[in-house]
Structure formats: C-alpha cells, structure tokens
KESE-488805 format. One line per 10 residues: number of its first residue (from 1); for each residue x, y, z of N, C-alpha, C, CB. Coordinates in nm, 2 decimals, decimal comma, padded with zeros to 4 digits. Glycine has a CB too. Example, Ala and Ser with C-alpha at 12.3 -4.5 7.8 and 13.67 -1.06 7.14 Angstrom:
! residues 2
1> 01,32:-00,57:00,78:01,23:-00,45:00,78:01,32:-00,33:00,78:01,13:-00,45:00,90  01,28:-00,22:00,71:01,37:-00,11:00,71:01,29:00,00:00,79:01,41:-00,06:00,57
END
This chain:
! residues 110
1> -01,48:01,25:-01,41:-01,60:01,17:-01,43:-01,66:01,18:-01,56:-01,69:01,21:-01,33  -01,66:01,32:-01,59:-01,73:01,35:-01,75:-01,68:01,28:-01,87:-01,71:01,51:-01,79  -01,55:01,24:-01,83:-01,47:01,20:-01,96:-01,51:01,04:-02,01:-01,29:01,21:-01,94  -01,55:01,01:-02,09:-01,62:00,88:-02,13:-01,52:00,78:-02,11:-01,67:00,88:-02,29  -01,41:00,81:-02,14:-01,30:00,72:-02,17:-01,20:00,72:-02,03:-01,20:00,78:-02,32  -01,26:00,79:-01,92:-01,22:00,79:-01,82:-01,21:00,65:-01,72:-01,29:00,88:-01,77  -01,13:00,63:-01,64:-01,15:00,51:-01,56:-01,23:00,51:-01,43:-01,02:00,47:-01,54  -01,32:00,43:-01,42:-01,42:00,46:-01,29:-01,44:00,34:-01,21:-01,59:00,51:-01,35  -01,30:00,24:-01,23:-01,33:00,14:-01,15:-01,29:00,20:-00,97:-01,23:-00,01:-01,23  -01,23:00,33:-00,97:-01,22:00,34:-00,83:-01,32:00,40:-00,75:-01,10:00,40:-00,79
11> -01,44:00,43:-00,86:-01,59:00,46:-00,79:-01,65:00,35:-00,73:-01,69:00,52:-00,90  -01,62:00,22:-00,75:-01,69:00,09:-00,71:-01,64:00,09:-00,55:-01,64:-00,05:-00,81  -01,56:00,14:-00,49:-01,50:00,13:-00,36:-01,59:00,22:-00,28:-01,35:00,18:-00,36  -01,70:00,16:-00,21:-01,75:00,23:-00,12:-01,71:00,21:00,03:-01,88:00,21:-00,14  -01,78:00,24:00,13:-01,75:00,25:00,27:-01,68:00,10:00,32:-01,90:00,29:00,35  -01,78:00,01:00,26:-01,80:-00,12:00,31:-01,67:-00,22:00,26:-01,95:-00,17:00,26  -01,64:-00,20:00,11:-01,53:-00,23:00,03:-01,43:-00,18:00,09:-01,53:-00,19:-00,11  -01,42:-00,02:00,13:-01,31:00,01:00,19:-01,25:-00,07:00,33:-01,33:00,13:00,21  -01,35:-00,06:00,38:-01,32:-00,17:00,55:-01,25:-00,30:00,50:-01,49:-00,24:00,65  -01,31:-00,36:00,42:-01,27:-00,50:00,37:-01,13:-00,49:00,34:-01,36:-00,55:00,24
21> -01,10:-00,38:00,23:-00,98:-00,36:00,18:-00,87:-00,33:00,30:-00,98:-00,24:00,09  -00,90:-00,27:00,41:-00,80:-00,21:00,51:-00,77:-00,34:00,62:-00,87:-00,07:00,59  -00,89:-00,40:00,62:-00,87:-00,54:00,73:-00,78:-00,60:00,63:-01,01:-00,66:00,77  -00,80:-00,65:00,51:-00,71:-00,72:00,43:-00,53:-00,68:00,41:-00,79:-00,71:00,30  -00,55:-00,56:00,43:-00,38:-00,53:00,42:-00,35:-00,53:00,55:-00,33:-00,38:00,35  -00,43:-00,52:00,65:-00,38:-00,55:00,81:-00,34:-00,69:00,83:-00,50:-00,52:00,93  -00,40:-00,76:00,74:-00,40:-00,90:00,77:-00,29:-00,99:00,69:-00,54:-00,96:00,76  -00,23:-00,90:00,64:-00,10:-00,94:00,52:00,01:-01,01:00,61:-00,02:-00,78:00,44  00,07:-01,14:00,59:00,11:-01,22:00,69:00,30:-01,22:00,61:00,00:-01,39:00,71  00,31:-01,21:00,47:00,44:-01,20:00,38:00,45:-01,13:00,30:00,48:-01,30:00,31
31> 00,58:-01,09:00,29:00,61:-01,00:00,16:00,54:-01,03:00,02:00,75:-01,02:00,13  00,54:-01,14:-00,02:00,46:-01,15:-00,12:00,29:-01,15:-00,10:00,51:-01,26:-00,19  00,26:-01,17:-00,02:00,09:-01,15:00,03:00,10:-01,00:-00,02:00,03:-01,18:00,23  00,20:-00,90:00,04:00,18:-00,76:00,05:00,19:-00,70:-00,14:00,30:-00,70:00,17  00,30:-00,78:-00,19:00,27:-00,75:-00,31:00,15:-00,79:-00,41:00,37:-00,76:-00,35  00,11:-00,89:-00,36:00,02:-00,94:-00,42:-00,10:-00,87:-00,44:00,01:-01,04:-00,38  -00,13:-00,81:-00,31:-00,23:-00,67:-00,25:-00,22:-00,58:-00,33:-00,21:-00,60:-00,11  -00,09:-00,52:-00,35:-00,05:-00,42:-00,45:-00,08:-00,42:-00,61:00,09:-00,42:-00,45  -00,06:-00,55:-00,64:-00,12:-00,57:-00,78:-00,25:-00,59:-00,78:-00,06:-00,68:-00,85  -00,34:-00,63:-00,71:-00,48:-00,64:-00,72:-00,55:-00,51:-00,68:-00,51:-00,74:-00,63
41> -00,48:-00,44:-00,62:-00,53:-00,29:-00,60:-00,54:-00,20:-00,72:-00,43:-00,22:-00,51  -00,41:-00,26:-00,79:-00,40:-00,19:-00,96:-00,49:-00,25:-01,02:-00,27:-00,21:-01,06  -00,51:-00,40:-01,03:-00,59:-00,46:-01,10:-00,75:-00,40:-01,10:-00,57:-00,59:-01,06  -00,78:-00,43:-01,00:-00,94:-00,41:-00,98:-00,98:-00,28:-00,96:-00,99:-00,47:-00,86  -00,90:-00,15:-00,91:-00,95:-00,02:-00,90:-00,85:00,09:-00,93:-01,01:-00,01:-00,78  -00,75:00,01:-00,99:-00,65:00,10:-01,08:-00,58:00,21:-00,97:-00,75:00,19:-01,20  -00,54:00,16:-00,84:-00,47:00,24:-00,76:-00,34:00,22:-00,71:-00,53:00,26:-00,67  -00,23:00,28:-00,75:-00,09:00,26:-00,73:-00,06:00,30:-00,60:00,00:00,34:-00,82  -00,02:00,18:-00,53:00,04:00,18:-00,40:00,20:00,18:-00,43:00,00:00,05:-00,30  00,30:00,27:-00,35:00,44:00,28:-00,35:00,49:00,25:-00,21:00,48:00,41:-00,41
51> 00,57:00,16:-00,19:00,64:00,16:-00,06:00,78:00,14:-00,07:00,59:00,05:00,02  00,84:00,22:-00,03:01,00:00,24:-00,04:01,03:00,30:00,08:01,06:00,34:-00,16  01,17:00,24:00,09:01,24:00,29:00,23:01,29:00,42:00,22:01,36:00,20:00,28  01,29:00,52:00,34:01,33:00,68:00,27:01,43:00,70:00,27:01,29:00,78:00,32  01,47:00,83:00,25:01,61:00,86:00,22:01,68:00,86:00,33:01,64:00,96:00,15  01,64:00,87:00,44:01,74:00,85:00,56:01,73:00,72:00,62:01,71:00,95:00,68  01,79:00,68:00,73:01,80:00,55:00,76:01,63:00,53:00,81:01,92:00,53:00,88  01,62:00,41:00,81:01,48:00,32:00,80:01,52:00,23:00,98:01,49:00,18:00,61  01,49:00,30:01,06:01,52:00,25:01,22:01,37:00,18:01,25:01,55:00,41:01,35  01,25:00,26:01,20:01,15:00,19:01,25:01,05:00,20:01,09:01,09:00,26:01,40
61> 00,95:00,16:01,13:00,83:00,14:01,02:00,81:00,30:00,98:00,67:00,06:01,10  00,79:00,39:01,06:00,79:00,52:00,99:00,91:00,58:00,89:00,78:00,60:01,07  01,01:00,53:00,88:01,09:00,55:00,78:01,09:00,50:00,61:01,19:00,51:00,83  00,95:00,42:00,62:00,95:00,39:00,47:00,83:00,48:00,45:00,94:00,22:00,41  00,83:00,52:00,32:00,75:00,61:00,23:00,65:00,52:00,17:00,84:00,69:00,12  00,52:00,52:00,23:00,41:00,46:00,16:00,32:00,55:00,12:00,35:00,37:00,24  00,31:00,57:00,00:00,20:00,67:-00,08:00,11:00,58:-00,17:00,28:00,78:-00,18  -00,02:00,65:-00,20:-00,14:00,60:-00,25:-00,13:00,71:-00,37:-00,27:00,59:-00,14  -00,12:00,71:-00,47:-00,10:00,80:-00,58:-00,22:00,85:-00,59:-00,06:00,74:-00,70  -00,22:01,00:-00,64:-00,35:01,07:-00,64:-00,43:01,05:-00,78:-00,31:01,23:-00,62
71> -00,56:01,01:-00,79:-00,65:01,00:-00,92:-00,76:01,04:-00,88:-00,68:00,87:-01,00  -00,85:01,08:-01,01:-00,97:01,13:-01,00:-01,05:01,03:-00,91:-01,03:01,17:-01,13  -01,14:01,07:-00,85:-01,22:00,99:-00,79:-01,20:00,91:-00,64:-01,24:00,90:-00,89  -01,06:00,95:-00,60:-01,02:00,89:-00,49:-01,01:00,97:-00,40:-00,93:00,82:-00,49  -01,04:00,96:-00,28:-01,09:01,04:-00,17:-00,96:01,05:-00,08:-01,22:00,97:-00,10  -00,90:01,19:-00,04:-00,81:01,18:00,05:-00,80:01,11:00,18:-00,80:01,28:00,08  -00,94:01,08:00,23:-00,94:00,98:00,35:-00,88:00,84:00,30:-01,10:00,96:00,41  -00,92:00,80:00,22:-00,86:00,65:00,15:-00,69:00,66:00,11:-00,95:00,60:-00,01  -00,66:00,74:00,06:-00,51:00,77:00,05:-00,44:00,82:00,17:-00,50:00,88:-00,04  -00,52:00,82:00,26:-00,43:00,78:00,40:-00,47:00,69:00,49:-00,42:00,89:00,48
81> -00,57:00,62:00,44:-00,61:00,54:00,54:-00,54:00,41:00,50:-00,76:00,53:00,55  -00,51:00,35:00,37:-00,45:00,25:00,32:-00,28:00,30:00,36:-00,49:00,22:00,16  -00,20:00,37:00,36:-00,10:00,36:00,41:-00,08:00,37:00,56:-00,03:00,43:00,34  -00,19:00,39:00,64:-00,18:00,37:00,79:-00,20:00,19:00,79:-00,33:00,46:00,88  -00,27:00,15:00,73:-00,33:00,01:00,76:-00,19:-00,08:00,70:-00,51:-00,01:00,67  -00,11:-00,04:00,60:00,03:-00,09:00,56:00,12:-00,07:00,69:00,09:-00,01:00,43  00,15:00,03:00,73:00,23:00,08:00,85:00,17:-00,02:00,95:00,22:00,25:00,88  00,05:-00,04:01,01:00,02:-00,14:01,12:00,06:-00,28:01,07:-00,13:-00,14:01,16  00,05:-00,31:00,96:00,08:-00,45:00,94:00,23:-00,45:00,93:00,00:-00,52:00,80  00,33:-00,40:00,86:00,45:-00,37:00,93:00,51:-00,39:01,06:00,46:-00,29:00,93
91> 00,41:-00,31:01,15:00,44:-00,30:01,27:00,44:-00,45:01,31:00,35:-00,20:01,35  00,35:-00,53:01,30:00,28:-00,63:01,36:00,40:-00,77:01,30:00,09:-00,63:01,30  00,46:-00,73:01,19:00,54:-00,84:01,13:00,65:-00,76:01,07:00,45:-00,94:01,00  00,76:-00,75:01,14:00,87:-00,69:01,11:00,95:-00,76:01,00:00,94:-00,67:01,23  00,95:-00,86:00,98:01,00:-00,94:00,90:00,94:-00,92:00,76:00,99:-01,07:00,96  00,86:-00,86:00,74:00,80:-00,76:00,61:00,87:-00,65:00,58:00,66:-00,69:00,64  00,92:-00,60:00,69:01,00:-00,46:00,67:01,13:-00,50:00,62:01,02:-00,37:00,82  01,20:-00,63:00,70:01,35:-00,65:00,64:01,35:-00,68:00,53:01,42:-00,75:00,70  01,24:-00,78:00,46:01,21:-00,83:00,34:01,21:-00,71:00,24:01,08:-00,90:00,34  01,15:-00,62:00,28:01,13:-00,50:00,19:01,26:-00,42:00,14:01,05:-00,42:00,26
101> 01,34:-00,42:00,31:01,46:-00,35:00,28:01,58:-00,44:00,18:01,51:-00,30:00,42  01,54:-00,58:00,24:01,64:-00,67:00,15:01,62:-00,65:00,02:01,63:-00,81:00,18  01,50:-00,64:-00,08:01,47:-00,60:-00,20:01,55:-00,49:-00,25:01,34:-00,58:-00,22  01,59:-00,40:-00,19:01,68:-00,30:-00,21:01,78:-00,31:-00,20:01,67:-00,21:-00,17  01,83:-00,43:-00,16:01,98:-00,48:-00,15:02,03:-00,40:-00,05:02,07:-00,47:-00,29  01,95:-00,37:00,07:02,03:-00,31:00,18:02,09:-00,39:00,26:01,96:-00,24:00,25  02,03:-00,49:00,28:02,12:-00,60:00,36:02,19:-00,70:00,30:02,03:-00,67:00,46  02,21:-00,71:00,15:02,26:-00,79:00,07:02,40:-00,79:00,12:02,23:-00,77:-00,07  02,48:-00,70:00,18:02,62:-00,74:00,19:02,66:-00,81:00,33:02,71:-00,61:00,18  02,54:-00,85:00,40:02,54:-00,90:00,53:02,62:-01,06:00,54:02,38:-00,90:00,58
END
C-alpha cells in the first residue's frame, strides 16, 4: 500500500461489490462466460483465478483445484469465497465441468 507504483485496484472491492461479484460467478451458464469472468476479474481488479483439474481423478466438482492467487490488499475471505462461488456454479452446471476437462483434452480420445 505504501508503494506508489503498487496496484491498488483490488482495494476497490468493497462488501457490496464483493456480493455482486460472487452472485455473478454463481450465475455463470457456460464455460465461455466463466472464462470471460476470469478475464474481467484480472482486468478490473488484478485478481488471478485459476481453475485446473486435480492431480487425481475428477469425479466431482471437489476434484478441481480452484485458487485465487495471493496479493497485497486481498483478504483471506474473498480468496476463499470466490472459489466457493465457482464450485457452486459448477455443481449447478455440470456441462461447464465437462468443458473444463475437455479443454485439457481429457475427453478428447472418446
């Protein structure tokens, strides 16, 4: 925060904006929409969200590794609430999970 060249975009995320962000993540309908949200999250707030299949089998949504990278000014609560909102979205729309797996060519041989 004391670094004048530091990125302060994340500080614009107040409680109300956080709620809107989480609601938007839960309302995602397609993989393209999810990727768009990831890009906007990075562009507007400088927050990097990563969604990857786990090292073992992915039988449920819990098999995905969903992580928000740590950065200055970003609280622990938002770093855990964004992945939780993404998991709820994936549970409601399993086709997004399949598309994520297909991106890694896990279903490519079928």
